[in-house]
TIBADREN-924808 format. One record per residue (C-alpha): residue number from 1; residue in three letters; x, y, z. Coordinates in steps of 0.2 Angstrom, whole numbers, m for minus. Layout:
N
SITE, NUM, ALA, X, Y, Z
...
This chain:
298
SITE, 1, UNK, 71, m8, m123
SITE, 2, UNK, 57, m7, m111
SITE, 3, UNK, 44, m9, m125
SITE, 4, UNK, 48, m27, m126
SITE, 5, UNK, 48, m31, m108
SITE, 6, UNK, 37, m40, m96
SITE, 7, UNK, 40, m33, m79
SITE, 8, UNK, 39, m40, m63
SITE, 9, UNK, 33, m40, m65
SITE, 10, UNK, m8, m20, 41
SITE, 11, UNK, m25, m8, 35
SITE, 12, UNK, m21, m13, 50
SITE, 13, UNK, m19, 5, 55
SITE, 14, UNK, m35, 16, 55
SITE, 15, UNK, m32, 28, 68
SITE, 16, UNK, m46, 26, 81
SITE, 17, UNK, m51, 43, 88
SITE, 18, UNK, m57, 39, 105
SITE, 19, UNK, m72, 50, 110
SITE, 20, UNK, m76, 54, 128
SITE, 21, UNK, m94, 53, 132
SITE, 22, UNK, m99, 68, 143
SITE, 23, UNK, m115, 74, 152
SITE, 24, UNK, m119, 57, 158
SITE, 25, UNK, m116, 60, 177
SITE, 26, UNK, m132, 70, 178
SITE, 27, UNK, m143, 55, 175
SITE, 28, UNK, m134, 46, 189
SITE, 29, UNK, m135, 58, 203
SITE, 30, UNK, m151, 61, 214
SITE, 31, UNK, m160, 76, 208
SITE, 32, UNK, m160, 90, 221
SITE, 33, UNK, m172, 104, 223
SITE, 34, UNK, m167, 121, 216
SITE, 35, UNK, m164, 134, 228
SITE, 36, UNK, m163, 152, 221
SITE, 37, UNK, m148, 161, 228
SITE, 38, UNK, m142, 178, 225
SITE, 39, UNK, m124, 179, 219
SITE, 40, UNK, m112, 187, 231
SITE, 41, UNK, m106, 204, 225
SITE, 42, UNK, m89, 205, 218
SITE, 43, UNK, m77, 216, 228
SITE, 44, UNK, m67, 230, 220
SITE, 45, UNK, m52, 221, 226
SITE, 46, UNK, m57, 205, 217
SITE, 47, UNK, m60, 214, 201
SITE, 48, UNK, m44, 223, 202
SITE, 49, UNK, m34, 207, 205
SITE, 50, UNK, m44, 197, 191
SITE, 51, UNK, m50, 210, 178
SITE, 52, UNK, m54, 196, 166
SITE, 53, UNK, m61, 184, 178
SITE, 54, UNK, m79, 185, 170
SITE, 55, UNK, m72, 186, 152
SITE, 56, UNK, m61, 172, 149
SITE, 57, UNK, m65, 155, 156
SITE, 58, UNK, m51, 143, 161
SITE, 59, UNK, m43, 134, 147
SITE, 60, UNK, m50, 116, 144
SITE, 61, UNK, m39, 102, 150
SITE, 62, UNK, m30, 94, 136
SITE, 63, UNK, m37, 77, 131
SITE, 64, UNK, m22, 66, 135
SITE, 65, UNK, m32, 50, 131
SITE, 66, UNK, m32, 53, 113
SITE, 67, UNK, m13, 56, 112
SITE, 68, UNK, m10, 40, 122
SITE, 69, UNK, m21, 30, 110
SITE, 70, UNK, m11, 36, 95
SITE, 71, UNK, 5, 31, 104
SITE, 72, UNK, m2, 14, 108
SITE, 73, UNK, m7, 12, 90
SITE, 74, UNK, 10, 17, 83
SITE, 75, UNK, 17, 4, 95
SITE, 76, UNK, 5, m9, 89
SITE, 77, UNK, 10, m6, 71
SITE, 78, UNK, 28, m7, 75
SITE, 79, UNK, 25, m24, 84
SITE, 80, UNK, 15, m31, 70
SITE, 81, UNK, 27, m25, 57
SITE, 82, UNK, 37, m41, 51
SITE, 83, UNK, 50, m29, 44
SITE, 84, UNK, 52, m18, 59
SITE, 85, UNK, 70, m24, 64
SITE, 86, UNK, 77, m24, 46
SITE, 87, UNK, 92, m14, 42
SITE, 88, UNK, 87, 0, 30
SITE, 89, UNK, 97, m1, 14
SITE, 90, UNK, 97, 8, m3
SITE, 91, UNK, 82, 0, m12
SITE, 92, UNK, 89, 3, m29
SITE, 93, UNK, 103, m10, m28
SITE, 94, UNK, 105, m28, m22
SITE, 95, UNK, 115, m30, m6
SITE, 96, UNK, 119, m48, m3
SITE, 97, UNK, 123, m46, 15
SITE, 98, UNK, 106, m38, 18
SITE, 99, UNK, 95, m49, 8
SITE, 100, UNK, 82, m59, 19
SITE, 101, UNK, 71, m73, 15
SITE, 102, UNK, 53, m69, 19
SITE, 103, UNK, 46, m79, 33
SITE, 104, UNK, 28, m79, 28
SITE, 105, UNK, 27, m80, 9
SITE, 106, UNK, 8, m83, 9
SITE, 107, UNK, 4, m66, 18
SITE, 108, UNK, m6, m55, 7
SITE, 109, UNK, 4, m40, 12
SITE, 110, UNK, 20, m48, 9
SITE, 111, UNK, 35, m37, 4
SITE, 112, UNK, 46, m43, m10
SITE, 113, UNK, 59, m32, m17
SITE, 114, UNK, 78, m32, m19
SITE, 115, UNK, 80, m34, 0
SITE, 116, UNK, 67, m47, 3
SITE, 117, UNK, 66, m63, m7
SITE, 118, UNK, 54, m78, m8
SITE, 119, UNK, 60, m95, m3
SITE, 120, UNK, 68, m105, m17
SITE, 121, UNK, 56, m111, m30
SITE, 122, UNK, 41, m105, m19
SITE, 123, UNK, 24, m108, m28
SITE, 124, UNK, 8, m103, m20
SITE, 125, UNK, m4, m117, m17
SITE, 126, UNK, m20, m108, m22
SITE, 127, UNK, m17, m102, m40
SITE, 128, UNK, m32, m101, m51
SITE, 129, UNK, m37, m93, m68
SITE, 130, UNK, m46, m77, m65
SITE, 131, UNK, m61, m75, m76
SITE, 132, UNK, m55, m60, m85
SITE, 133, UNK, m49, m57, m103
SITE, 134, UNK, m31, m58, m107
SITE, 135, UNK, m21, m51, m122
SITE, 136, UNK, m17, m70, m126
SITE, 137, UNK, m29, m84, m127
SITE, 138, UNK, m18, m99, m120
SITE, 139, UNK, m21, m105, m103
SITE, 140, UNK, m3, m104, m97
SITE, 141, UNK, 6, m100, m81
SITE, 142, UNK, 6, m81, m83
SITE, 143, UNK, m13, m81, m83
SITE, 144, UNK, m14, m87, m65
SITE, 145, UNK, m16, m78, m49
SITE, 146, UNK, m19, m82, m31
SITE, 147, UNK, m37, m85, m28
SITE, 148, UNK, m41, m70, m17
SITE, 149, UNK, m32, m59, m29
SITE, 150, UNK, m40, m67, m44
SITE, 151, UNK, m58, m63, m37
SITE, 152, UNK, m53, m45, m33
SITE, 153, UNK, m47, m44, m51
SITE, 154, UNK, m63, m50, m58
SITE, 155, UNK, m73, m37, m48
SITE, 156, UNK, m61, m23, m54
SITE, 157, UNK, m63, m28, m72
SITE, 158, UNK, m82, m28, m69
SITE, 159, UNK, m81, m10, m61
SITE, 160, UNK, m70, m4, m75
SITE, 161, UNK, m83, m10, m88
SITE, 162, UNK, m97, m1, m80
SITE, 163, UNK, m86, 15, m84
SITE, 164, UNK, m84, 9, m101
SITE, 165, UNK, m66, 4, m98
SITE, 166, UNK, m61, m13, m105
SITE, 167, UNK, m46, m20, m97
SITE, 168, UNK, m35, m36, m101
SITE, 169, UNK, m22, m46, m92
SITE, 170, UNK, m5, m47, m99
SITE, 171, UNK, 6, m56, m86
SITE, 172, UNK, 1, m63, m69
SITE, 173, UNK, 10, m77, m60
SITE, 174, UNK, 28, m81, m65
SITE, 175, UNK, 38, m96, m58
SITE, 176, UNK, 56, m93, m52
SITE, 177, UNK, 62, m103, m67
SITE, 178, UNK, 53, m92, m79
SITE, 179, UNK, 59, m76, m70
SITE, 180, UNK, 77, m82, m72
SITE, 181, UNK, 74, m84, m91
SITE, 182, UNK, 66, m67, m92
SITE, 183, UNK, 79, m58, m82
SITE, 184, UNK, 94, m66, m91
SITE, 185, UNK, 86, m61, m107
SITE, 186, UNK, 86, m43, m102
SITE, 187, UNK, 103, m43, m95
SITE, 188, UNK, 109, m50, m112
SITE, 189, UNK, 100, m36, m120
SITE, 190, UNK, 104, m21, m109
SITE, 191, UNK, 117, m26, m96
SITE, 192, UNK, 114, m30, m78
SITE, 193, UNK, 114, m13, m71
SITE, 194, UNK, 100, m7, m83
SITE, 195, UNK, 90, m23, m82
SITE, 196, UNK, 90, m22, m63
SITE, 197, UNK, 80, m5, m65
SITE, 198, UNK, 65, m14, m73
SITE, 199, UNK, 67, m33, m70
SITE, 200, UNK, 68, m43, m54
SITE, 201, UNK, 81, m56, m51
SITE, 202, UNK, 74, m74, m48
SITE, 203, UNK, 66, m75, m31
SITE, 204, UNK, 64, m56, m30
SITE, 205, UNK, 49, m55, m42
SITE, 206, UNK, 32, m50, m36
SITE, 207, UNK, 25, m60, m50
SITE, 208, UNK, 31, m76, m41
SITE, 209, UNK, 19, m71, m26
SITE, 210, UNK, 4, m74, m37
SITE, 211, UNK, m2, m57, m31
SITE, 212, UNK, 4, m46, m45
SITE, 213, UNK, m2, m44, m63
SITE, 214, UNK, 3, m33, m78
SITE, 215, UNK, m13, m25, m86
SITE, 216, UNK, m17, m18, m103
SITE, 217, UNK, m32, m12, m112
SITE, 218, UNK, m42, m25, m122
SITE, 219, UNK, m34, m18, m138
SITE, 220, UNK, m17, m22, m131
SITE, 221, UNK, m11, m5, m137
SITE, 222, UNK, 4, 0, m128
SITE, 223, UNK, 5, m16, m118
SITE, 224, UNK, 19, m15, m106
SITE, 225, UNK, 25, 0, m114
SITE, 226, UNK, 28, 18, m107
SITE, 227, UNK, 14, 25, m118
SITE, 228, UNK, 2, 15, m108
SITE, 229, UNK, 3, 29, m95
SITE, 230, UNK, m7, 40, m106
SITE, 231, UNK, m21, 28, m110
SITE, 232, UNK, m39, 29, m102
SITE, 233, UNK, m36, 12, m95
SITE, 234, UNK, m21, 17, m86
SITE, 235, UNK, m29, 33, m79
SITE, 236, UNK, m44, 22, m73
SITE, 237, UNK, m32, 10, m64
SITE, 238, UNK, m23, 24, m56
SITE, 239, UNK, m40, 31, m49
SITE, 240, UNK, m49, 15, m44
SITE, 241, UNK, m37, 0, m42
SITE, 242, UNK, m36, 3, m23
SITE, 243, UNK, m55, 1, m22
SITE, 244, UNK, m53, m17, m26
SITE, 245, UNK, m37, m20, m15
SITE, 246, UNK, m24, m16, m28
SITE, 247, UNK, m10, m3, m29
SITE, 248, UNK, 1, 3, m43
SITE, 249, UNK, 17, m5, m35
SITE, 250, UNK, 30, 5, m44
SITE, 251, UNK, 23, 23, m45
SITE, 252, UNK, 30, 38, m54
SITE, 253, UNK, 45, 47, m46
SITE, 254, UNK, 47, 33, m33
SITE, 255, UNK, 61, 23, m41
SITE, 256, UNK, 72, 29, m27
SITE, 257, UNK, 61, 20, m15
SITE, 258, UNK, 54, 5, m24
SITE, 259, UNK, 70, 1, m34
SITE, 260, UNK, 61, 0, m50
SITE, 261, UNK, 56, 11, m64
SITE, 262, UNK, 38, 18, m65
SITE, 263, UNK, 26, 5, m71
SITE, 264, UNK, 8, 10, m73
SITE, 265, UNK, 3, m7, m79
SITE, 266, UNK, 10, m17, m64
SITE, 267, UNK, m3, m18, m50
SITE, 268, UNK, m1, m28, m34
SITE, 269, UNK, m15, m35, m23
SITE, 270, UNK, m13, m31, m4
SITE, 271, UNK, m31, m30, 2
SITE, 272, UNK, m43, m15, 2
SITE, 273, UNK, m39, m8, 19
SITE, 274, UNK, m20, m7, 16
SITE, 275, UNK, m22, m1, m2
SITE, 276, UNK, m33, 13, 4
SITE, 277, UNK, m21, 19, 17
SITE, 278, UNK, m6, 18, 5
SITE, 279, UNK, m15, 28, m8
SITE, 280, UNK, m22, 41, 4
SITE, 281, UNK, m5, 44, 11
SITE, 282, UNK, 3, 43, m6
SITE, 283, UNK, 17, 31, m1
SITE, 284, UNK, 25, 15, m7
SITE, 285, UNK, 25, m2, 2
SITE, 286, UNK, 43, 1, 7
SITE, 287, UNK, 38, 17, 15
SITE, 288, UNK, 23, 9, 24
SITE, 289, UNK, 35, m4, 31
SITE, 290, UNK, 49, 9, 34
SITE, 291, UNK, 63, m1, 26
SITE, 292, UNK, 70, 10, 13
SITE, 293, UNK, 83, 24, 13
SITE, 294, UNK, 77, 36, 0
SITE, 295, UNK, 91, 38, m13
SITE, 296, UNK, 94, 55, m22
SITE, 297, UNK, 90, 55, m40
SITE, 298, UNK, 100, 71, m43
């Protein structure tokens, strides 16, 4: 079933911990002569009333500035989140009444899934052929990616090669028309319910953004198959893709959040900062934008 398929196949939060410079006032005040004074003797009454006076200094005042900074940052994130006002839905199915057309399809961090679709017949205007090997030789549509993503892919392939890992592309950009053909073929083979678990409907595919690509090893062994997860190439991608601005878009055990089955070969370019944050927090793009209601897999 899945062995034949080609699958759909900001950070703009780095918490700033504000430091407060101390000890500077002394350089601004006029130096005064030191006058030696004898300390006043403590009375017995004083000791009785305050037995721990000399032992425990008063607690330091809590730094409220840092907490406020964090609150402000969270507000900024919500304000900048284009999906902040979206209704949360079950991400594993299509809800016609909840589907929205993305307003800025050219945004690198765009969210495209079963709830958010691209404008009809959208095609990026900066598609190029990345200078990397593919499992096929023809210069055809699925070899293309958006320019920024293509450049990042080239750097990633070079980085992998330094580690003696040799990658190859399998499927990049895909037009809405092509996606319709791919999806319908899967529906005919496996039925709509099953096809929806691993193939996007036309207009809902990340491949149409020009920012996603399916990868393989240069040998094309286990290309777009479950067994790819056990290859050295897949493990390298999982460990290093974020260093180049990519994430594994549909991680293992996250189908209840992304709406799609685990695909270790499908990576998505979102930029280095956001990729780093998502990987460090072990979250999906849906979780980052806070748009999905997790669905129990039990």
